[in-house]
C-alpha positions in Angstrom: 0.5 14.9 -2.3 -1.4 16.3 -5.3 -3.1 20.0 -4.7 -5.6 19.1 -7.5 -7.8 16.5 -7.9 -10.4 15.5 -10.9 -12.7 13.2 -10.4 -15.5 11.9 -13.4 -18.6 10.1 -11.3 -19.8 7.4 -12.5 -22.6 6.3 -10.8 -26.0 5.4 -12.0 -28.0 6.6 -9.5 -27.5 10.0 -8.6 -26.2 11.3 -4.9 -25.3 14.1 -3.0 -22.2 15.9 -3.4 -20.9 15.6 0.1 -22.0 12.4 0.4 -20.3 11.2 -2.1 -16.8 12.3 -1.5 -17.3 11.3 1.8 -17.8 7.8 1.0 -15.6 8.2 -2.1 -12.7 8.4 1.7 -10.0 9.7 -0.2 -7.3 10.3 1.9 -6.8 14.2 1.6 -10.6 15.1 2.4 -10.0 13.5 5.7 -13.4 14.1 7.2 -17.3 15.7 6.3 -16.1 19.4 7.8 -13.2 19.8 6.1 -14.8 18.5 3.1 -17.7 21.3 3.3 -15.4 23.9 4.3 -13.5 23.0 0.2 -17.0 23.5 -0.8 -18.1 27.2 0.7 -14.5 28.3 -0.7 -15.8 27.0 -4.1 -12.7 24.8 -3.6 -14.9 22.2 -5.0 -16.2 23.0 -8.7 -18.6 19.9 -10.3 -18.2 21.1 -14.6 -15.8 24.3 -13.2 -19.4 25.7 -11.8 -18.9 25.9 -8.0 -21.8 24.1 -6.0 -23.7 23.8 -3.2 -23.1 21.3 -1.2 -26.9 19.6 -1.7 -25.7 19.6 -5.4 -26.8 16.2 -6.2 -24.7 14.1 -8.8 -25.4 12.6 -12.6 -23.3 10.3 -14.3 -20.6 12.5 -16.4 -20.2 14.9 -13.8 -16.3 16.2 -13.6 -15.2 17.1 -9.8 -12.6 19.6 -9.8 -10.8 20.0 -6.1 -8.4 22.1 -5.1 -6.4 21.4 -2.2 -4.7 24.5 0.0 -1.5 24.0 0.3 -0.3 21.5 2.8 1.1 23.7 5.8 4.3 23.1 7.5 3.0 20.1 10.3 5.9 19.8 13.5 6.7 16.5 13.9 6.4 15.0 17.3 8.4 12.8 18.6 5.9 9.6 19.7 7.4 6.8 22.0 6.1 3.9 19.2 8.1 0.8 19.6 10.1 0.4 15.7 11.5 -3.1 15.3 14.7 -2.3 13.4 16.3 -5.3 11.7 19.5 -3.4 10.6 21.6 0.0 11.1 24.4 1.8 11.2 25.5 5.2 10.9 23.9 5.7 7.5 21.0 4.2 7.2 18.2 1.9 8.8 15.8 -0.7 7.7 12.8 -1.0 9.7 10.1 -3.4 9.6 6.8 -1.8 9.4 4.2 -3.0 11.4 0.6 -3.5 8.9 -2.0 -0.5 9.5 0.6 2.4 10.3 0.7 4.9 7.8 4.5 5.9 6.9 4.9 10.0 7.0 2.0 12.6 8.4 -0.5 14.5 6.0 -4.0 15.4 5.6 -5.8 13.8 9.1 -2.6 12.5 10.4 -0.5 14.7 11.9 0.9 11.8 14.4 1.3 8.1 15.1 3.1 7.3 12.2 6.0 5.6 11.5 7.9 9.5 11.3 7.3 10.4 14.3 8.6 7.0 15.5 11.8 7.5 13.9 12.0 11.1 14.7 11.4 10.0 18.6 14.2 7.2 18.5 16.4 8.8 16.2 16.0 12.9 17.0 17.9 14.7 14.5 20.2 11.4 12.8 17.7 11.5 10.1 18.2 12.9 6.6 16.4 15.8 6.2 14.2 13.5 3.7 12.9 14.3 -0.1 9.5 16.2 1.2 8.2 18.4 3.7 7.8 15.7 7.0 9.4 13.1 5.8 12.9 13.1 7.1 14.5 10.0 6.5 12.3 8.3 4.6 14.0 7.3 0.4 10.1 4.9 0.2 7.3 4.1 1.1 5.0 1.6 2.0 1.0 1.6 1.8 -0.9 1.7 5.2 -1.5 -1.6 4.8 1.4 -3.0 4.1 3.5 -4.6 6.6 7.6 -5.0 6.1 10.7 -3.7 5.3 11.8 -0.5 4.7 15.3 1.7 4.6 15.4 4.6 6.5 18.2 7.4 5.6 20.5 9.0 8.5 22.1 11.8 6.6 21.3 13.7 3.5 24.4 11.3 2.1 22.2 8.7 1.8 18.9 9.9 1.3 20.8 11.0 -1.7 22.7 7.8 -2.6 20.1 5.6 -2.0 17.1 7.5 -4.1 19.8 7.4 -7.1 20.0 3.4 -6.0 16.1 2.9 -6.5 16.6 5.5 -10.2 18.7 2.6 -11.0 16.9 -0.3 -9.6 19.9 -1.6 -7.4 18.0 -2.3 -4.7 15.4 -5.4 -4.6 12.4 -5.8 -3.3 10.8 -9.4 -2.6 7.5 -9.4 -1.9 5.0 -12.4 -0.3 1.1 -12.0 -1.4 -1.8 -14.1 -1.4 -4.3 -13.6 -4.0 -7.5 -14.9 -5.4 -7.6 -17.1 -7.4 -4.7 -19.0 -8.8 -2.6 -16.9 -11.1 -2.2 -18.3 -14.6 0.9 -19.0 -15.8 2.2 -19.8 -12.1 4.8 -17.8 -13.1 5.8 -14.4 -15.2 5.9 -10.9 -15.6 3.2 -8.1 -15.5 4.1 -4.9 -17.7 1.4 -2.2 -18.2 1.8 1.8 -17.4 0.1 2.8 -14.2 -1.9 6.5 -13.6 -4.3 7.9 -11.2 -7.5 6.4 -11.2 -10.0 9.1 -12.4 -13.4 7.8 -11.1 -11.4 7.4 -7.7 -8.9 9.0 -7.0 -7.6 6.7 -4.1 -7.2 4.1 -6.8 -4.3 3.9 -9.5 -5.1 2.0 -12.9 -3.5 0.9 -15.7 -3.9 3.4 -18.5 -2.2 4.5 -21.7 -0.8 7.6 -20.4 0.4 5.9 -17.5 3.8 5.5 -15.8 5.3 2.2 -17.0 5.7 -0.5 -14.5 6.2 -3.7 -14.0 6.1 -6.6 -11.7 7.6 -9.9 -12.0 6.0 -13.1 -9.9 6.0 -16.8 -8.8 3.6 -18.9 -7.7 5.4 -20.5 -4.5 2.4 -22.6 -2.8 -0.9 -23.5 -4.3 -4.8 -23.5 -2.6 -7.8 -24.0 -3.7 -9.0 -20.9 -4.8 -6.0 -19.3 -3.5 -2.0 -19.3 -4.5 1.0 -17.6 -1.9 3.1 -15.7 -4.2 6.4 -14.2 -4.1 7.3 -10.9 -6.3 9.9 -9.0 -7.4 9.0 -4.7 -7.9 11.6 -3.7 -11.1 10.2 -0.7 -11.1 8.1 1.1 -7.7 5.2 2.7 -8.5 2.0 3.4 -6.2 -0.4 0.6 -5.5 1.5 -0.9 -8.4 1.6 -4.8 -6.4 -2.3 -4.4 -5.7 -3.3 -2.9 -9.3 -1.1 -5.2 -11.7 -2.8 -8.5 -9.7 -6.2 -7.0 -9.8 -6.1 -6.6 -13.4 -4.5 -10.1 -13.5 -8.0 -11.0 -12.4 -6.3 -12.2 -9.1 -6.1 -9.5 -6.4 -4.6 -9.8 -3.4 -6.5 -11.1 -0.3 -8.2 -8.2 1.7 -7.9 -5.5 0.0 -11.1 -3.6 0.1 -9.5 -1.3 -2.7 -8.8 -3.4 -5.5 -10.5 -6.5 -4.2 -14.4 -7.0 -1.8 -15.8 -9.6 0.1 -18.3 -10.0 -2.4 -15.7 -11.0 -5.6 -14.0 -13.6 -2.8 -17.1 -14.5 -1.9 -17.9 -15.8 -5.9 -14.9 -18.0 -5.9 -15.4 -20.4 -2.4 -18.3 -22.9 -2.2 -21.3 -21.4 -0.6 -20.9 -23.5 2.9 -17.3 -21.0 3.1 -18.5 -17.8 2.5 -19.4 -17.3 6.8 -15.9 -18.6 7.5 -14.5 -15.6 4.5 -16.3 -13.3 6.1 -14.5 -14.0 9.6 -11.3 -13.8 8.4 -11.6 -10.7 6.5 -13.8 -8.9 9.5 -11.7 -10.5 12.0 -8.1 -11.9 11.5 -7.1 -10.1 8.5 -8.2 -6.5 8.2 -5.9 -5.0 5.0 -4.7 -6.7 1.9 -1.8 -9.9 2.9 1.3 -8.3 1.5 4.2 -8.3 2.9 7.9 -6.5 1.9 9.8 -9.5 3.0 13.0 -9.1 1.8 15.6 -6.5 0.5 19.2 -7.3 -1.3 21.4 -4.0 -1.8 24.9 -2.9 -1.6 25.6 -0.6 1.0 26.3 2.5 -0.7 29.2 3.6 1.6 31.0 0.9 3.0 30.0 -1.6 -0.4 28.6 -4.2 2.4 26.2 -6.8 0.5 23.1 -6.8 2.4 20.2 -9.3 2.2 18.0 -8.3 4.7 14.7 -10.5 5.6 11.3 -10.0 7.4 9.4 -12.4 9.0 6.0 -12.7 8.2 3.7 -10.5 10.9 0.5 -12.8 13.1 -2.2 -11.3 10.4 -0.3 -13.1 7.3 0.6 -15.9 8.7 -3.0 -16.9 10.4 -4.3 -16.0 7.0 -1.5 -18.5 5.5 -2.7 -21.2 8.9 -6.2 -20.7 7.8 -6.1 -21.2 3.9 -4.3 -24.4 5.2 -7.1 -25.1 7.3 -10.1 -25.0 4.7 -8.7 -24.5 1.2 -5.7 -26.9 1.6 -4.5 -29.3 -1.1 -1.3 -31.4 0.1 -2.0 -33.6 3.4 0.5 -31.2 5.3 1.2 -27.7 4.1 2.6 -26.7 7.3 6.2 -26.8 5.9 6.0 -23.8 4.1 4.7 -21.6 7.1 7.2 -23.0 9.2 10.3 -21.6 6.8 8.3 -18.6 5.9 8.4 -17.7 9.8 11.4 -18.0 10.3 13.0 -16.2 7.5 14.7 -19.4 5.3 14.3 -19.8 1.7 12.1 -22.9 0.1 
């Protein structure tokens, strides 16, 4: 969690500082009251100068935010259901539900995956790489569903972390894109860093960390596609950033895509149906961590674990079949995905 955040105000219309920061929905700035407190403590500066919350920002203003040190949280065990798809004495693989935050943090002290893990496994978890994150080896975004590996002791934590760094854990995702990727099978290689205009976002940049994503279209629709994705690196928001960079952002991803952008690619008579889908049925990015393949760090067993698509993702695919399907019968692949079969 960064202790300092820099934002460059890039809007054409001037806007009050407190209103702007509230609208940005930066995770660390979890409430308007918290933002106002930081301003009063001179932890938020504009162009290196302390200002009041009513200060009006203009284009090019630099906002520097210094966050207080995150105090240790007591991770409260909570009886939240876990979908465990594999488990032994050293590690587990769970199927994370869409919408669940992985670990406690600013504004999210409970209701997270870690709270559920502590209830289920108690002290049978690694100490974690960071505070308040027992058992956590890697993360998924809040809106991303699917498979995560959990370390049940510190030896497993160390071994799995090294395997991730050596790219020995193979991750396959499924996603729905707005627009059809061209070419239909390719790799995307860029550097990725945090955006200075919106700290909630990551962006392609020259100075960032190297990131490599490979993909293949496995099903075509009019204006949309179902894509299988493999990550060679694990940067924050990597898939979402790379696909937006190529101009086929993920369906439902309101951070790197917008409802207006989706409306722009579909016929006029379908815009209302798109709005209904994205406000009633698919309330997050259509991205699912579908498959994990790796060698067990201690037993040497080859693990190949898959997670069925959740209901909202399947609903979106059926919706696409009905409204934008190309073939006369497109249900076969949906059934294969739901049953975890290969295509």
